DSSP file (Angstrom, degrees, kcal/mol; ACC not computed):
  #  RESIDUE AA STRUCTURE BP1 BP2  ACC     N-H-->O    O-->H-N    N-H-->O    O-->H-N    TCO  KAPPA ALPHA  PHI   PSI    X-CA   Y-CA   Z-CA
    1    1 A M              0   0    0      0, 0.0     2,-0.3     0, 0.0     0, 0.0   0.000 360.0 360.0 360.0 156.2  -17.9   -1.3   -3.0
    2    2 A G        -     0   0    0      2,-0.0     2,-0.4     0, 0.0     0, 0.0  -0.975 360.0-108.5-158.2 173.6  -16.3   -4.6   -3.1
    3    3 A I        -     0   0    0     -2,-0.3     2,-0.4    33,-0.0    30,-0.0  -0.914  28.3-176.0-111.0 135.1  -13.0   -6.4   -2.7
    4    4 A Y        -     0   0    0     -2,-0.4     2,-0.3     2,-0.0    -2,-0.0  -0.999   2.9-179.5-132.5 133.9  -11.2   -7.9   -5.6
    5    5 A S        +     0   0    0     -2,-0.4     2,-0.3    26,-0.1    26,-0.0  -0.943   3.9 178.3-130.4 153.1   -8.0  -10.0   -5.5
    6    6 A T        -     0   0    0     -2,-0.3     2,-0.4     2,-0.0    -2,-0.0  -0.983  13.6-154.4-146.0 154.2   -5.9  -11.7   -8.0
    7    7 A L        +     0   0    0     -2,-0.3     2,-0.3    22,-0.0    -2,-0.0  -0.997  24.6 158.9-135.0 135.1   -2.8  -13.6   -8.0
    8    8 A W        -     0   0    0     -2,-0.4     2,-0.8     0, 0.0    -2,-0.0  -0.880  50.0 -82.5-144.3 171.3   -0.5  -13.9  -10.9
    9    9 A N        +     0   0    0     -2,-0.3     3,-0.2     1,-0.1    -2,-0.0  -0.741  45.2 169.7 -88.3 110.1    3.1  -14.7  -11.7
   10   10 A A    >>> +     0   0    0     -2,-0.8     4,-1.8     1,-0.2     3,-1.5  -0.075  26.9 132.0-109.9  32.6    5.0  -11.4  -11.2
   11   11 A D  T 345S+     0   0    0      1,-0.3     7,-0.4     2,-0.2     4,-0.2   0.804  72.8  47.7 -54.9 -34.0    8.5  -12.8  -11.4
   12   12 A D  T 345S+     0   0    0     -3,-0.2    -1,-0.3     5,-0.1    -2,-0.1   0.549 126.6  15.6 -90.0  -5.1    9.6  -10.1  -13.7
   13   13 A W  T <45S+     0   0    0     -3,-1.5     3,-0.5     3,-0.1     4,-0.2   0.651 122.6  45.1-134.0 -42.8    8.4   -7.0  -12.0
   14   14 A A  T  <5S+     0   0    0     -4,-1.8    -3,-0.2     1,-0.2    -2,-0.1   0.359 105.6  62.9 -95.5   5.5    7.4   -7.5   -8.4
   15   15 A T  S  >XS-     0   0    0     -5,-0.5     5,-2.3    -4,-0.2     4,-1.0  -0.147 121.0 -92.8-117.2  32.0   10.5   -9.5   -7.4
   16   16 A R  T >45S-     0   0    0     -3,-0.5     3,-1.2     1,-0.2    -2,-0.1   0.965  92.2 -43.6  46.2  57.3   13.2   -6.9   -8.1
   17   17 A G  T 345S-     0   0    0      1,-0.3    -1,-0.2    -4,-0.2    -5,-0.1   0.751 115.7 -47.1  65.6  27.2   13.7   -8.2  -11.6
   18   18 A G  T 345S+     0   0    0     -7,-0.4    -1,-0.3    -8,-0.2    -2,-0.2   0.428 108.5 119.3  92.4   2.6   13.6  -11.9  -10.6
   19   19 A L  T <<5 +     0   0    0     -3,-1.2     2,-0.7    -4,-1.0    -3,-0.2   0.843  69.8  57.7 -65.4 -35.6   15.9  -11.5   -7.7
   20   20 A E  S   <S-     0   0    0     -5,-2.3     2,-0.3    -9,-0.2    -2,-0.2  -0.890  87.2-147.3 -96.8 111.4   13.3  -12.7   -5.3
   21   21 A K        -     0   0    0     -2,-0.7     2,-0.4     1,-0.1    -2,-0.1  -0.582  10.8-124.4 -85.4 139.0   12.2  -16.1   -6.4
   22   22 A I        -     0   0    0     -2,-0.3     2,-1.5     1,-0.1     3,-0.1  -0.672  16.6-134.2 -77.8 129.9    8.7  -17.2   -5.9
   23   23 A D    >   +     0   0    0     -2,-0.4     3,-2.0     1,-0.2    -1,-0.1  -0.624  28.8 175.5 -87.4  82.7    8.5  -20.4   -4.0
   24   24 A W  G >  S+     0   0    0     -2,-1.5     3,-2.1     1,-0.3    -1,-0.2   0.758  70.9  75.6 -63.9 -23.2    5.9  -22.3   -6.2
   25   25 A S  G 3  S+     0   0    0      1,-0.3    -1,-0.3    -3,-0.1    -2,-0.1   0.755  88.3  61.5 -63.9 -21.3    6.3  -25.5   -4.0
   26   26 A K  G <  S+     0   0    0     -3,-2.0    -1,-0.3     3,-0.0    -2,-0.2   0.289  92.9 149.5 -80.6   9.8    4.1  -23.6   -1.4
   27   27 A A    <   +     0   0    0     -3,-2.1     2,-0.1     2,-0.1    -3,-0.0  -0.524  31.2  71.5 -81.2 148.8    1.2  -23.5   -3.9
   28   28 A P  S    S-     0   0    0      0, 0.0     2,-0.5     0, 0.0    -3,-0.0   0.368  73.0-158.0 -76.1 146.4   -1.8  -23.5   -3.8
   29   29 A F        -     0   0    0     -2,-0.1     2,-0.3   -22,-0.0    -2,-0.1  -0.826   9.2-167.4 -97.2 137.9   -1.9  -20.0   -2.5
   30   30 A Y        -     0   0    0     -2,-0.5     2,-0.4     2,-0.0     0, 0.0  -0.897  14.2-178.0-123.7 148.5   -4.9  -18.8   -0.7
   31   31 A A        +     0   0    0     -2,-0.3     2,-0.4   -26,-0.0   -26,-0.1  -0.995  11.0 178.4-142.6 137.3   -6.3  -15.4    0.4
   32   32 A Y        -     0   0    0     -2,-0.4     2,-0.4     2,-0.0    -2,-0.0  -0.943  16.5-148.6-136.4 159.2   -9.5  -15.0    2.4
   33   33 A Y        -     0   0    0     -2,-0.4     2,-0.4   -30,-0.0    -2,-0.0  -0.990  14.3-175.9-130.2 139.1  -11.4  -12.0    3.8
   34   34 A K        -     0   0    0     -2,-0.4    -2,-0.0     1,-0.1     0, 0.0  -0.983  68.2 -11.6-134.6 122.5  -13.5  -12.3    6.9
   35   35 A D  S    S-     0   0    0     -2,-0.4     2,-0.3     1,-0.2    -1,-0.1   0.874  82.3-178.8  60.4  38.6  -15.6   -9.5    8.4
   36   36 A F        +     0   0    0      2,-0.0     2,-0.3   -33,-0.0    -1,-0.2  -0.560  12.5 154.6 -75.5 131.5  -13.9   -6.9    6.2
   37   37 A D        +     0   0    0     -2,-0.3     2,-0.3     2,-0.0     0, 0.0  -0.897   8.3 165.4-154.6 129.1  -15.1   -3.4    6.8
   38   38 A I        -     0   0    0     -2,-0.3     2,-0.3     2,-0.1    -2,-0.0  -0.982  19.1-166.6-144.1 150.5  -13.2   -0.2    6.0
   39   39 A E        +     0   0    0     -2,-0.3     2,-0.3     2,-0.0    -2,-0.0  -0.927  37.4 134.9-139.3 115.7  -14.1    3.5    5.8
   40   40 A A        -     0   0    0     -2,-0.3     2,-0.4    18,-0.0     3,-0.1  -0.916  48.9-122.5-151.6 165.8  -11.5    5.4    4.2
   41   41 A C        -     0   0    0     -2,-0.3    -2,-0.0     1,-0.1     0, 0.0  -0.965  17.1-140.3-116.9 139.4  -10.7    8.1    1.7
   42   42 A A  S    S+     0   0    0     -2,-0.4    -1,-0.1     1,-0.2     0, 0.0   0.922  93.6  19.6 -62.8 -45.2   -8.3    7.4   -1.1
   43   43 A I  S >  S-     0   0    0     -3,-0.1     3,-2.3    58,-0.0     4,-0.3  -0.999  96.4-105.0-125.0 121.5   -6.7   10.9   -0.9
   44   44 A P  T 3  S+     0   0    0      0, 0.0     7,-0.1     0, 0.0    -2,-0.0  -0.191 107.1  13.9 -46.1 132.4   -7.0   13.1    2.3
   45   45 A G  T 3  S+     0   0    0      2,-0.2     6,-0.1     5,-0.1     4,-0.0   0.486  85.5 125.2  79.8  -1.0   -9.4   15.9    1.8
   46   46 A A  S <  S+     0   0    0     -3,-2.3     2,-0.3     1,-0.1    -1,-0.1   0.909  82.8  22.1 -60.3 -41.0  -10.9   14.3   -1.5
   47   47 A R  S >  S-     0   0    0     -4,-0.3     3,-1.4     1,-0.1     4,-0.2  -0.902  80.1-123.4-127.5 151.8  -14.4   14.5    0.1
   48   48 A S  G >  S+     0   0    0     -2,-0.3     3,-1.9     1,-0.3    -1,-0.1   0.903 109.9  58.7 -60.3 -40.6  -15.8   16.7    2.9
   49   49 A N  G >  S+     0   0    0      1,-0.3     3,-0.8     2,-0.1    -1,-0.3   0.594  92.1  71.7 -71.7  -6.6  -16.9   13.6    5.0
   50   50 A C  G <  S+     0   0    0     -3,-1.4    -1,-0.3     1,-0.2    -2,-0.2   0.591  89.2  62.7 -79.6  -6.8  -13.3   12.3    5.0
   51   51 A N  G <  S+     0   0    0     -3,-1.9    -1,-0.2    -4,-0.2    -2,-0.1   0.076  81.1 106.1-109.0  26.6  -12.3   15.1    7.4
   52   52 A T    <   -     0   0    0     -3,-0.8     3,-0.1     7,-0.0    -3,-0.0  -0.319  65.5-139.2 -85.1 176.2  -14.6   14.0   10.2
   53   53 A I        +     0   0    0     -2,-0.1     6,-0.1     1,-0.1    -3,-0.1  -0.240  65.7 119.7-130.4  40.4  -13.4   12.4   13.4
   54   54 A S  S    S+     0   0    0      4,-0.0     2,-0.4     5,-0.0    -1,-0.1   0.594  75.1  50.4 -81.0 -13.1  -16.2   10.0   13.6
   55   55 A N  S >  S-     0   0    0     -3,-0.1     3,-1.9     1,-0.1     4,-0.4  -0.936  88.1-124.7-122.1 144.4  -13.6    7.2   13.5
   56   56 A W  G >  S+     0   0    0     -2,-0.4     3,-1.6     1,-0.3     6,-0.2   0.884 110.1  58.0 -59.7 -32.9  -10.6    7.0   15.7
   57   57 A W  G 3  S+     0   0    0      1,-0.3    -1,-0.3     4,-0.1    -4,-0.0   0.513  97.4  61.9 -74.6  -2.0   -8.2    6.8   12.6
   58   58 A D  G <  S+     0   0    0     -3,-1.9    -1,-0.3   -18,-0.0    -2,-0.2   0.427  78.4 117.4-100.5  -7.4   -9.6   10.1   11.3
   59   59 A A  S X  S-     0   0    0     -3,-1.6     3,-2.2    -4,-0.4     4,-0.2  -0.289  80.2-113.3 -59.1 151.7   -8.3   12.0   14.4
   60   60 A P  G >  S+     0   0    0      0, 0.0     3,-1.9     0, 0.0     4,-0.4   0.796 113.0  68.5 -55.6 -30.8   -5.7   14.7   13.7
   61   61 A S  G 3  S+     0   0    0      1,-0.3     3,-0.2     2,-0.1    -2,-0.1   0.735 101.5  48.5 -56.6 -21.8   -3.0   12.6   15.6
   62   62 A Y  G <  S+     0   0    0     -3,-2.2    -1,-0.3     1,-0.2     3,-0.1   0.336  83.9  91.0-106.9   8.5   -3.2   10.1   12.8
   63   63 A H  S <  S+     0   0    0     -3,-1.9     2,-0.3     1,-0.2    -1,-0.2   0.825 100.9   8.2 -72.1 -32.2   -2.9   12.6    9.8
   64   64 A Q  S    S-     0   0    0     -4,-0.4    -1,-0.2    -3,-0.2     2,-0.1  -0.961  83.6 -99.5-147.5 160.5    0.9   12.3    9.7
   65   65 A L        -     0   0    0     -2,-0.3    -3,-0.0     1,-0.1    -2,-0.0  -0.446  37.1-115.2 -83.2 154.3    3.6   10.2   11.3
   66   66 A S     >  -     0   0    0     -2,-0.1     4,-3.3     1,-0.1     5,-0.3  -0.411  38.1 -99.5 -75.2 161.1    5.7   11.6   14.2
   67   67 A P  H  > S+     0   0    0      0, 0.0     4,-1.8     0, 0.0     5,-0.1   0.866 125.3  48.2 -50.6 -35.6    9.3   12.1   13.5
   68   68 A I  H  > S+     0   0    0      2,-0.2     4,-2.2     1,-0.2     5,-0.2   0.969 112.4  49.9 -71.1 -51.5   10.2    8.7   15.2
   69   69 A Q  H  > S+     0   0    0      1,-0.2     4,-3.1     2,-0.2    -1,-0.2   0.870 109.5  49.7 -54.4 -41.4    7.6    7.0   13.3
   70   70 A A  H  X S+     0   0    0     -4,-3.3     4,-2.4     2,-0.2    -1,-0.2   0.872 109.8  51.2 -64.7 -33.7    8.7    8.5    9.9
   71   71 A R  H  X S+     0   0    0     -4,-1.8     4,-2.1    -5,-0.3    -2,-0.2   0.906 112.4  46.9 -67.5 -40.6   12.3    7.5   10.6
   72   72 A A  H  X S+     0   0    0     -4,-2.2     4,-2.6     2,-0.2     5,-0.2   0.928 112.3  50.7 -62.7 -48.9   11.0    3.8   11.4
   73   73 A Y  H  X S+     0   0    0     -4,-3.1     4,-2.6    -5,-0.2    -2,-0.2   0.910 108.7  49.3 -62.4 -39.2    9.0    3.8    8.4
   74   74 A R  H  X S+     0   0    0     -4,-2.4     4,-2.5     2,-0.2    -1,-0.2   0.891 110.6  53.1 -60.2 -41.4   11.9    5.0    6.1
   75   75 A W  H  X S+     0   0    0     -4,-2.1     4,-2.3     2,-0.2     5,-0.3   0.961 109.9  47.4 -58.9 -51.1   14.1    2.1    7.7
   76   76 A V  H  X>S+     0   0    0     -4,-2.6     4,-2.9     1,-0.2     5,-0.7   0.935 112.0  49.4 -62.3 -44.7   11.5   -0.5    6.9
   77   77 A R  H  X5S+     0   0    0     -4,-2.6     4,-1.2    -5,-0.2    -1,-0.2   0.935 114.2  46.2 -57.3 -43.0   11.1    0.7    3.3
   78   78 A L  H  <5S+     0   0    0     -4,-2.5    -1,-0.2     1,-0.2    -2,-0.2   0.851 123.0  32.8 -67.3 -34.2   14.8    0.7    2.8
   79   79 A H  H  <5S+     0   0    0     -4,-2.3    -2,-0.2    -5,-0.2    -1,-0.2   0.701 132.1  22.3 -96.2 -24.9   15.4   -2.7    4.3
   80   80 A H  H  <5S+     0   0    0     -4,-2.9     2,-0.3    -5,-0.3    -3,-0.2   0.590  84.1 107.5-126.7 -13.8   12.3   -4.6    3.4
   81   81 A M     << +     0   0    0     -4,-1.2     3,-0.1    -5,-0.7    -4,-0.0  -0.552  33.9 178.8 -75.2 129.5   10.4   -3.2    0.4
   82   82 A I        +     0   0    0      1,-0.4     2,-0.4    -2,-0.3    -1,-0.2   0.852  67.2  16.1 -95.5 -44.6   10.7   -5.3   -2.7
   83   83 A Y        -     0   0    0    -68,-0.1     2,-0.4   -67,-0.1    -1,-0.4  -0.988  53.2-170.6-137.3 142.8    8.6   -3.4   -5.0
   84   84 A D    >   -     0   0    0     -2,-0.4     3,-1.9    -3,-0.1     4,-0.3  -0.927   8.7-163.0-132.7 107.6    7.2    0.1   -5.1
   85   85 A Y  G >  S+     0   0    0     -2,-0.4     3,-0.6     1,-0.3     7,-0.1   0.701  86.5  72.2 -67.0 -14.8    4.7    0.8   -7.9
   86   86 A C  G 3  S+     0   0    0      1,-0.2    -1,-0.3     9,-0.1    13,-0.0   0.766 104.7  37.9 -69.7 -19.4    5.2    4.5   -7.4
   87   87 A T  G <  S+     0   0    0     -3,-1.9     2,-1.7     1,-0.1    -1,-0.2   0.319  86.3 108.3-107.6   7.8    8.6    4.3   -9.0
   88   88 A D    X>  +     0   0    0     -3,-0.6     4,-3.0    -4,-0.3     3,-0.8  -0.543  36.7 168.3 -84.7  74.4    7.6    1.8  -11.6
   89   89 A R  T 34 S+     0   0    0     -2,-1.7    -1,-0.2     1,-0.2    -4,-0.0   0.752  71.5  65.7 -60.9 -25.8    7.7    4.1  -14.7
   90   90 A A  T 34 S+     0   0    0     -3,-0.2    -1,-0.2     1,-0.2     3,-0.2   0.908 117.3  24.6 -63.0 -39.7    7.4    1.0  -17.1
   91   91 A R  T <4 S+     0   0    0     -3,-0.8     2,-0.5     1,-0.2    -2,-0.2   0.810 133.3  34.0 -93.9 -31.3    3.9    0.3  -15.8
   92   92 A Y     <  +     0   0    0     -4,-3.0    -1,-0.2     1,-0.1    -2,-0.1  -0.831  55.5 178.8-129.3  90.5    2.8    3.7  -14.6
   93   93 A A  S    S+     0   0    0     -2,-0.5    -1,-0.1     1,-0.2    -4,-0.1   0.880  86.9  37.2 -60.2 -34.2    4.1    6.6  -16.6
   94   94 A V  S    S-     0   0    0     -3,-0.1    -1,-0.2    -5,-0.0    -8,-0.0  -0.967  99.6-123.8-117.5 117.1    2.3    8.9  -14.4
   95   95 A P        -     0   0    0      0, 0.0    -9,-0.1     0, 0.0     5,-0.0  -0.139  33.1 -99.1 -51.6 149.8    2.3    7.7  -10.7
   96   96 A P    >   -     0   0    0      0, 0.0     3,-1.7     0, 0.0     4,-0.4  -0.304  40.1-102.4 -62.8 157.7   -1.1    7.2   -9.1
   97   97 A P  G >  S+     0   0    0      0, 0.0     3,-1.2     0, 0.0   -54,-0.0   0.758 118.6  63.3 -56.2 -28.6   -2.3   10.1   -6.9
   98   98 A E  G >  S+     0   0    0      1,-0.3     3,-1.4     2,-0.1     4,-0.1   0.726  88.9  70.7 -67.2 -23.1   -1.4    8.4   -3.6
   99   99 A C  G X  S+     0   0    0     -3,-1.7     3,-0.5     1,-0.3    -1,-0.3   0.745  92.2  59.9 -65.7 -19.9    2.3    8.3   -4.6
  100  100 A F  G <  S+     0   0    0     -3,-1.2    -1,-0.3    -4,-0.4    -2,-0.1   0.191  71.5 103.3 -96.0  16.8    2.4   12.2   -4.1
  101  101 A A  G <  S-     0   0    0     -3,-1.4    -1,-0.2     1,-0.0    -2,-0.1   0.654  86.9-126.4 -74.8 -16.9    1.4   12.0   -0.4
  102  102 A G    <         0   0    0     -3,-0.5    -2,-0.1    -4,-0.1    -3,-0.1   0.778 360.0 360.0  78.3  27.0    5.0   12.6    0.6
  103  103 A I              0   0    0     -4,-0.1    -3,-0.1   -39,-0.0    -1,-0.1   0.433 360.0 360.0 -87.9 360.0    5.3    9.6    2.8
């Protein structure tokens, strides 16, 4: 496994069709990773070892949001999300599997 990052001009699709302007005066843009370590499954239940509780985030209490958390999550999406690749049919005629998680 590895980490791959890229930065590109997304003025025409990731900025609500150009409504959110990129402030190029803040360039150069940097990203860095330090001590990155993650253990996860792309889709719950995809592999049998993804259903263990060896990590705290695998515990059943973290499998879904509480009603209060779900309401807060919907509010954040409604008021702060700029781009959702799950609804971008121009780029993804068939949404990626994680888009069907029902969140």
